[in-house]
DOTIGU-759567 format. One line per 10 residues: number of its first residue (from 0); their letters; for each residue x, y negated, z of C-alpha. Coordinates in steps of 0.5 Angstrom, whole numbers, m for minus. Layout:
REM residues N
NUM) A) X Y Z  ...
REM end
This chain:
REM residues 777
0) MTTTSRRQLL) 0 0 0  3 m7 m2  4 m12 4  m2 m16 1  m7 m11 1  m5 m8 8  m6 m15 11  m12 m16 7  m15 m9 10  m13 m11 17
10) ATTGLLALGG) m16 m18 16  m23 m15 14  m24 m9 18  m27 m13 24  m28 m9 31  m30 m2 31  m36 m1 36  m32 m1 43  m36 5 45  m35 9 39
20) AIPAGCSRLA) m30 12 35  m23 10 35  m18 10 28  m14 17 28  m7 16 29  m5 20 36  m5 27 37  m5 32 42  1 36 43  2 44 44
30) GDATLGAGKP) 3 45 51  10 48 50  13 42 46  18 39 50  20 31 51  24 28 46  27 21 45  25 20 37  30 18 32  29 10 30
40) NLFIGTGGHG) 28 8 23  32 2 22  28 0 16  22 m2 20  20 m9 19  25 m10 13  19 m11 9  13 m15 10  14 m21 14  18 m17 20
50) HTFPGASLPF) 24 m20 19  29 m15 21  36 m12 19  38 m5 18  46 m6 19  50 m4 25  50 m7 32  51 m5 39  45 m6 44  46 m14 46
60) GMAQLSPDTN) 52 m14 42  55 m21 39  57 m17 32  51 m15 28  54 m13 21  49 m12 16  48 m13 8  45 m19 6  40 m19 0  38 m27 0
70) THGWDACSGY) 39 m34 3  33 m37 1  26 m37 3  22 m35 9  23 m27 8  31 m29 8  31 m30 16  35 m24 17  39 m24 11  35 m18 9
80) HQKDGSIMGF) 29 m16 5  27 m9 2  24 m12 m4  30 m16 m6  33 m11 m10  41 m13 m10  46 m14 m4  50 m20 m4  55 m17 1  56 m16 8
90) SHTHLSGTGI) 56 m21 14  57 m21 21  52 m24 25  44 m24 24  38 m26 27  32 m20 28  25 m22 27  25 m29 28  21 m34 24  27 m39 22
100) GDMLDILVVP) 34 m37 19  41 m38 21  47 m34 22  50 m30 16  57 m31 18  63 m29 14  60 m25 8  65 m20 5  64 m18 m2  67 m11 m4
110) TRQELKLQPG) 67 m10 m12  70 m7 m18  67 m12 m22  70 m19 m25  71 m24 m20  65 m29 m19  64 m34 m14  57 m35 m14  52 m30 m12  47 m31 m17
120) STDNPDEGYR) 39 m30 m16  35 m24 m14  32 m24 m21  38 m24 m25  44 m21 m20  48 m20 m26  50 m27 m27  53 m27 m20  57 m23 m15  50 m19 m13
130) QRYSDEHAEP) 50 m12 m14  44 m7 m14  45 m1 m9  43 6 m8  43 11 m3  42 7 3  43 10 10  42 6 17  42 9 24  44 5 31
140) GYYRVKLESG) 51 3 30  52 5 23  50 3 16  52 6 9  50 4 2  53 5 m5  54 m1 m9  53 m1 m17  60 m2 m18  62 4 m15
150) VLAELTVTER) 64 2 m8  61 6 m2  61 1 4  60 3 11  59 m1 17  60 0 24  61 m5 30  64 m6 37  62 m12 42  65 m17 38
160) CGLHRYRFGK) 68 m14 32  65 m12 25  69 m6 22  68 m4 14  70 2 11  70 1 3  72 7 m2  73 4 m9  74 8 m15  81 9 m19
170) GPAHILIDFA) 83 2 m22  83 m5 m20  78 m9 m15  78 m14 m10  74 m17 m4  71 m24 m4  70 m27 3  65 m32 2  65 m37 8  60 m42 5
180) HAIEDDWDKG) 55 m37 5  49 m39 10  42 m39 10  39 m45 6  32 m48 5  29 m53 1  28 m57 8  35 m57 10  38 m64 10  45 m66 9
190) VVVEKASLAW) 51 m61 9  49 m54 12  57 m52 12  62 m57 14  69 m57 17  71 m50 14  78 m47 13  81 m41 12  88 m39 13  92 m33 11
200) GDDGTLTGSR) 98 m31 16  105 m28 15  102 m22 19  97 m21 14  91 m24 18  86 m28 15  83 m33 20  77 m38 19  73 m43 23  67 m47 20
210) QVNRWAKGRH) 61 m51 23  54 m50 21  48 m55 21  42 m50 20  37 m49 25  43 m49 31  46 m55 28  53 m56 30  54 m49 32  61 m46 31
220) IHFAMQLSRR) 64 m40 29  71 m37 28  74 m31 26  80 m27 25  80 m21 20  85 m16 18  86 m10 13  89 m3 13  92 m5 6  95 m11 4
230) PDRVRFFGDG) 92 m14 m2  97 m15 m8  94 m23 m9  91 m28 m5  87 m33 m8  83 m39 m5  78 m43 m7  75 m50 m5  69 m55 m6  66 m54 m12
240) DTPAPDGATG) 69 m47 m13  76 m51 m15  82 m46 m14  87 m48 m10  94 m48 m13  98 m41 m14  101 m39 m7  97 m43 m3  96 m40 4  90 m43 6
250) IAGNSTKVAL) 84 m48 4  79 m53 8  73 m57 6  65 m55 6  65 m49 1  71 m45 2  72 m38 m1  78 m33 m1  79 m27 m6  84 m21 m4
260) FFDEAGGEPI) 86 m17 m10  88 m10 m11  91 m7 m17  90 0 m15  84 0 m10  83 8 m11  85 13 m6  85 12 1  79 7 3  81 0 5
270) LVKTGLSAVD) 78 m2 12  77 m9 14  76 m11 22  73 m18 24  74 m21 31  69 m26 32  68 m32 37  64 m39 38  70 m42 42  76 m41 37
280) VKGARDALAQ) 81 m37 33  85 m34 39  78 m31 42  77 m28 35  84 m25 35  83 m23 42  77 m19 40  81 m16 35  87 m14 39  83 m11 45
290) EVPAWDFDGA) 77 m8 42  80 m5 35  87 m4 36  88 2 31  84 3 25  80 9 27  73 7 24  70 14 26  72 13 33  68 6 33
300) VKAARGSWAK) 62 10 30  62 15 35  63 10 41  57 6 38  53 12 37  54 13 44  52 6 47  46 7 43  44 14 46  45 11 53
310) ALDGFRVAGG) 40 6 51  35 10 48  35 16 51  32 14 58  25 14 54  22 21 52  15 22 50  11 28 48  4 28 44  2 23 39
320) TEDQRIILAS) 4 23 31  11 24 29  11 17 26  9 14 33  15 17 36  19 14 31  15 8 31  17 8 39  24 9 38  25 4 33
330) ALYHAQLAPT) 21 m1 38  26 1 43  32 0 38  29 m7 36  28 m9 43  35 m9 45  38 m13 39  37 m20 43  39 m24 47  46 m23 44
340) LFTDRDGRYV) 53 m23 47  56 m30 47  63 m30 51  70 m28 49  74 m23 52  77 m28 57  70 m30 59  70 m37 55  63 m39 52  60 m46 49
350) GLDRKLHHAP) 55 m48 54  49 m52 52  52 m58 54  57 m57 48  63 m56 53  67 m50 54  65 m46 60  68 m39 64  63 m34 66  65 m32 73
360) KGEEAFSTYS) 68 m25 73  64 m19 72  58 m24 68  57 m26 61  53 m31 57  48 m30 52  45 m33 46  39 m32 42  34 m33 47  27 m33 43
370) LWDTYRALHP) 24 m35 50  17 m37 47  16 m30 44  20 m26 49  18 m28 56  11 m25 55  13 m17 54  21 m17 52  24 m19 59  18 m16 63
380) LLTLIDPDRA) 20 m9 59  28 m10 61  26 m11 68  23 m4 68  28 0 63  34 m4 64  34 m8 71  41 m9 71  41 m12 64  35 m16 66
390) ALLTRDICRQ) 39 m19 72  45 m20 68  41 m24 64  37 m28 70  44 m30 72  46 m33 66  39 m37 65  40 m40 72  47 m42 70  46 m45 63
400) TAQSPAGPLV) 39 m48 66  44 m52 70  49 m54 65  44 m56 59  42 m63 59  35 m61 57  34 m57 63  30 m50 63  32 m46 57  27 m47 51
410) WPLQGVETAC) 31 m43 45  38 m43 45  42 m41 39  50 m40 39  51 m46 44  46 m50 41  39 m52 45  34 m51 38  28 m54 42  24 m49 38
420) MIGWHGVSVL) 17 m48 39  14 m51 45  14 m51 53  21 m49 57  19 m41 58  26 m40 61  22 m42 68  18 m36 66  23 m31 66  27 m34 72
430) AEAHAKGIAA) 20 m34 76  18 m27 74  25 m24 76  25 m27 83  18 m24 84  21 m17 82  27 m18 87  32 m20 82  38 m24 86  41 m30 82
440) DYAAAWPNIR) 43 m37 84  36 m40 83  38 m46 87  43 m48 82  38 m48 77  32 m52 81  35 m59 80  34 m59 73  28 m55 73  25 m60 78
450) RRAFDRDYKD) 27 m66 73  23 m62 68  17 m61 72  17 m69 75  21 m74 72  18 m77 66  24 m80 64  28 m74 64  31 m72 57  25 m71 52
460) IDSTLGRGFY) 26 m66 46  21 m64 41  19 m58 46  17 m62 51  13 m68 48  7 m71 51  9 m70 58  7 m77 60  0 m76 58  0 m69 61
470) YDLGYIPCDE) 2 m72 68  m3 m78 67  m9 m75 64  m8 m68 66  m8 m66 58  m4 m68 52  m9 m73 47  m9 m70 40  m9 m77 37  m2 m78 40
480) VWESVSRTQE) 2 m72 40  2 m66 35  0 m59 37  m3 m62 43  m8 m57 45  m3 m51 46  2 m56 49  m3 m57 55  m4 m50 56  3 m48 55
490) YAYDDWAMAH) 6 m53 60  1 m51 65  3 m44 65  10 m47 66  8 m51 72  5 m44 75  12 m41 74  16 m47 77  11 m47 83  14 m40 84
500) LADAVGAKED) 21 m42 83  20 m48 88  17 m43 93  23 m39 92  28 m45 94  24 m48 99  21 m54 96  14 m53 98  11 m59 97  13 m59 90
510) AAALRERSRN) 10 m52 89  3 m54 91  3 m60 87  5 m55 81  0 m50 82  m5 m55 82  m3 m58 76  m2 m51 73  m10 m52 72  m9 m57 67
520) YRNVIDARTG) m11 m52 62  m18 m53 63  m18 m60 61  m17 m58 54  m22 m52 54  m29 m55 53  m34 m51 57  m40 m53 53  m38 m50 47  m33 m45 50
530) FARPRFKDGS) m27 m47 46  m20 m50 47  m21 m56 43  m17 m62 41  m19 m68 46  m17 m76 44  m14 m81 49  m20 m84 51  m23 m77 53  m27 m75 48
540) WWKDYDPIQI) m27 m69 44  m26 m68 37  m34 m68 34  m33 m64 28  m30 m59 31  m29 m52 28  m25 m47 31  m23 m44 25  m19 m50 23  m12 m51 26
550) GHDTGKWRDY) m12 m59 27  m17 m65 27  m13 m69 22  m9 m63 18  m6 m69 13  m2 m71 20  m1 m65 24  m4 m59 27  m7 m59 34  m5 m52 36
560) TEANGWQATF) 2 m48 35  1 m42 30  m6 m41 32  m13 m44 31  m18 m46 36  m21 m38 37  m14 m36 39  m12 m42 43  m18 m41 47  m15 m35 51
570) LNQHDVYGLI) m8 m37 51  m9 m38 59  m5 m32 63  m4 m34 70  m11 m37 72  m16 m32 69  m21 m32 74  m21 m40 74  m22 m39 66  m28 m34 67
580) DHFGGDAAFE) m31 m39 72  m30 m45 67  m34 m41 62  m40 m40 66  m38 m33 69  m36 m25 67  m42 m25 62  m41 m31 58  m33 m30 58  m34 m22 55
590) KQLDALFNGP) m39 m25 50  m34 m30 48  m28 m25 47  m33 m20 43  m34 m26 39  m26 m27 38  m25 m19 36  m32 m19 32  m32 m25 28  m30 m26 21
600) STLPDNAPPD) m23 m26 19  m22 m32 15  m17 m37 16  m16 m44 13  m12 m45 7  m7 m49 11  m6 m44 16  1 m42 18  3 m35 15  5 m33 23
610) ISGLVGQYAH) m3 m32 24  m3 m25 22  m6 m18 24  m13 m21 24  m18 m17 28  m24 m22 27  m20 m28 30  m15 m24 34  m8 m25 31  m4 m19 33
620) GNEPNHHVAY) 2 m22 29  4 m27 33  5 m28 40  0 m33 43  m6 m27 43  m1 m21 45  m5 m21 52  m12 m22 50  m14 m15 49  m13 m14 56
630) LYAYCGAPAK) m17 m20 59  m23 m15 58  m21 m12 65  m22 m19 69  m29 m19 67  m31 m12 69  m31 m9 62  m24 m5 62  m27 0 57  m26 m5 52
640) TQAMVRRLLT) m19 m7 53  m18 1 53  m21 1 46  m18 m5 43  m11 m3 45  m11 4 42  m14 1 36  m8 m4 36  m3 1 37  m5 5 31
650) EMYRNDPDGV) m7 0 26  m2 m6 27  5 m1 27  7 4 22  13 8 20  14 4 14  19 m3 12  12 m7 12  11 m3 19  11 m9 24
660) IGNDDCGQMS) 5 m14 22  8 m20 24  15 m23 25  18 m18 30  21 m24 34  27 m22 37  24 m15 40  17 m18 43  13 m15 38  16 m8 39
670) AWFILSALGF) 16 m9 47  8 m10 46  8 m3 43  13 0 48  9 m3 54  2 m2 51  4 5 49  6 7 56  m1 5 58  0 m2 62
680) YPVDPVSGVY) 2 m9 60  4 m16 64  m1 m21 62  2 m26 67  9 m24 68  10 m28 74  5 m24 78  9 m18 78  4 m14 76  1 m10 70
690) VFGSPLFDVA) m6 m9 67  m8 m2 65  m10 m1 58  m10 6 54  m3 10 54  m2 13 47  3 19 48  1 25 52  7 25 57  12 19 57
700) EVRVGAGRML) 18 19 62  22 13 63  29 12 67  27 6 71  31 3 77  38 6 79  36 12 75  30 14 78  24 17 73  17 14 72
710) TVRAENNAPD) 13 19 69  6 17 65  1 23 63  m5 22 59  m9 28 61  m14 30 56  m12 25 51  m14 25 44  m15 20 38  m22 20 40
720) RPYVQSVRWN) m21 20 47  m18 13 49  m22 11 55  m19 12 62  m24 16 67  m19 16 73  m12 14 75  m7 18 80  m1 15 83  4 20 86
730) GKPRSRNWIA) m2 25 87  m7 20 90  m13 17 87  m13 10 85  m19 6 83  m15 m1 82  m14 m2 74  m7 m5 75  m1 m3 78  5 m7 81
740) HADLIDGGEL) 12 m7 78  15 m6 85  11 1 85  14 3 78  21 1 79  21 6 85  19 12 80  14 16 81  8 20 77  2 16 74
750) VFEMGAKPSA) m3 20 71  m9 18 67  m15 22 66  m18 20 59  m25 21 56  m29 20 50  m34 15 53  m33 9 57  m33 10 65  m34 6 71
760) FGTAKRDRPP) m26 6 73  m24 m1 74  m30 m5 74  m31 m6 81  m29 m13 83  m24 m11 88  m21 m7 83  m20 m12 78  m13 m15 77  m10 m20 81
770) SFGATPS) m10 m27 78  m7 m34 81  m5 m30 87  m12 m27 88  m17 m22 86  m25 m24 85  m29 m24 91
REM end
C-alpha cells in the first residue's frame, strides 16, 4: 500500500464500536512457546514520514554513521528516505525521526566512477556522484550495501567514531570527502556551512573543522580521519569546487572537499575510521586513539552488537504476531538512539552558553533532547527500563539548565538551544525524575527554573513567547501571539512540573503559586462549546470558531501547535478532573471524547503534515494527542480506553518502511508503542503513575531497576478480547485502574484477565487514576 493510500485509509476509518470487534493483529501463542526479544527492523520509519535512518549507531552514541539519500525536503530530515533510490555517501551524524533536519556531517563517498564534486539529483543520479544501490542490510551496530560502481560498503561505530570498510573491484578508485554536505532547504537564509577547513597531515591523518548554521545555528563539528592504506594522490577543492594547487595539503572556505585517489583499489579492503568532537580536533584525535587504536573492523562490529544485545535483551515477549514482535524490538531500538552523547573522551563539551565545560568524573553531557516530544513517554520509559541512564540524563539536564542563558531546556542540539516548539519541557523530565526518586542536584537548576517561572524580563525565546500575557491575563491572547491556545496549555503543564520542583527545593510559596497558575489551561477552553478556543486580548472568544481549523487568521499565524481545536481541547495532562468539571461532568466529557474519535477525519488545506494518523479528529501521528485515549479512564469509561489503545497498537504501527504513522521524534512514537503494549501509559509523567490500557502481548518480561524483573501477563488475550476484566499485582486482586512507578520499579508480576466484553473494572470513582494529586470523590 502506498504512503498516501495508507494514510487516507486510517484517516477515514472512524472509531469502531467500542463495545464490538477490534481489528485483528495479535494472536494467542501456544503454551509451550518461549519468550523472545525479537529482531529489530531498522528500516521501519525510513519510508512515509517516519524520518528514521538505517545506519550504524550505539545506544545513545555520538557517532551515527548512515547512508544519505537526500538533503532537500521534509523527508530528508534524517538524510535517508527509501523512495530516493540512490545513495550520496555515508555521513557520521544523524537525527532520528525529527521534523527538522540537521547534522549529516563528514560525507564519505567511495566510488570507482570518474570524479564528480556535486551529488546530482534523485531524478538523475548519473549527473553527480550519487550511486544506485542493492543488497542493503541493516542491524543494530552494523550496516552494509552494494553500490552500483561495484563497491561493497560496510559501516560500524564506537561511541565517538565511525568505521567504514570498503571492498573495491580491481582497478583505480577514489574516496571523496564532501565537507560541504549538509541539510539545505529553501527556508535556509545565509550560508549554511562556513569556516570550513581540511588538512592532510604528514602522519596520514585528515582533519577538519566547520561551522554549520542550519537548525542548530552556529554549531561546530571537528573530525580526525585515518585510512588503512595511504592514497596515491590527495586533491583538495575549495569554494565553487575550485581545485587547490597541486601539492596542497589543506583548504579553507565555506565549501571544502578532498578526493583521495588509489591507482589500484582492489585487493585488501580499504578501512576508514573517523573520530568526532564538537570541541576541537584534539578531541577527535583522542577519540580515534582511544576507541579504535587498531584496524579491527570485525571486532568493532562484535562490540557494537554486544552493546545492542544488552540494550534490547532486557525486554522479552510471547504472543502477538511475528510482525508485532518485530515492531516492538524496532521500537526499543529507536527509543535508544537519543539523546546523544556530547562529551569528548576527556569530559569536555560545549554548553548552551557556548562555553567550554567539563563534565564531572563519571558523568556525561548529551545533545538531541527532543523534549516537546519525549517528555511524554520516552523519558518515562527510560526511568523504567534503564533507570541508570535516566539518572545520568537527569543530572545532565540539571547541569545544562544551570548553564543555559535560556534556562530550562527546550530543544538543545549540539550545544545550541534551538528553542524549537513551545514550552520548556525539560522541567517535566526533572520533576518526573524527582518524583520517581532519582537523585540529582535539582537545587543547582532551580534558580534558572524560577527565573523562567516568574521573571517576565528573563531572556525570552520563541518557545516562551507571551509569558507576560500569561502572567497578567491568565492566558495568551490570539491577537498578540501565535499558537496562543497551545502555548497557554503547555505553559500550564510546565507550571505543574515546576511546582513539584519548587517543593523539592523547599520553595513552598513558589510551589503553591505555580500549582494555582497551572490551572490557567482552563482560560482557553470555552466551557460553553467544550473546545479549546482562541481568545482575544479583550477577553472575547473567536466568534466564527471551527474546531477543524488551525487558526482564526491563517494568513498571519496559527492558534495551535501542530494541532487544531479538536486535538488541543484534550491537551491537559495534569488536572484531568478539573478539565472534566470544566466540561460539566463525566458524561459531558465522555461525550466529547467520543466525538473526537468518531468525527469525520477532515482537515483544512493549510493543516501541517504533522497532523496524521487520524481516527476521527484524534491524531496519533503527533505528540499532543498521545495520552488522550487514556482519558476515558478518568471519567469512568476505561473500556473505551482499552478498545482504542488496542486499535492504535494494531493500526498505527507496521513492520514496513512506512511503519510509523508520523515522525518518530527521537523515539517518542516508539515509546508510546512499548509502554502501551505493556498495558499502561504515563498520562501525567510528573505524577509518577501509569494508567492501565490493554496489553498487546500474552507475556512480557522487562528488566527494571537493579536487574529486577517485571512480568506482565494478559490471560485469555486475543484480537477480539481487548477488555480488562480484572487485575492482580503480585498475586493480589487490584481494583485500581492504575499503578505507581514505585511498584513497577521493584519488579513483580502484573496480571490482566482479558475478555471480549467491557467489564466494571476501574469504573468506580475510588479506582480511577489520580490527577492533580488526588482521585475524584
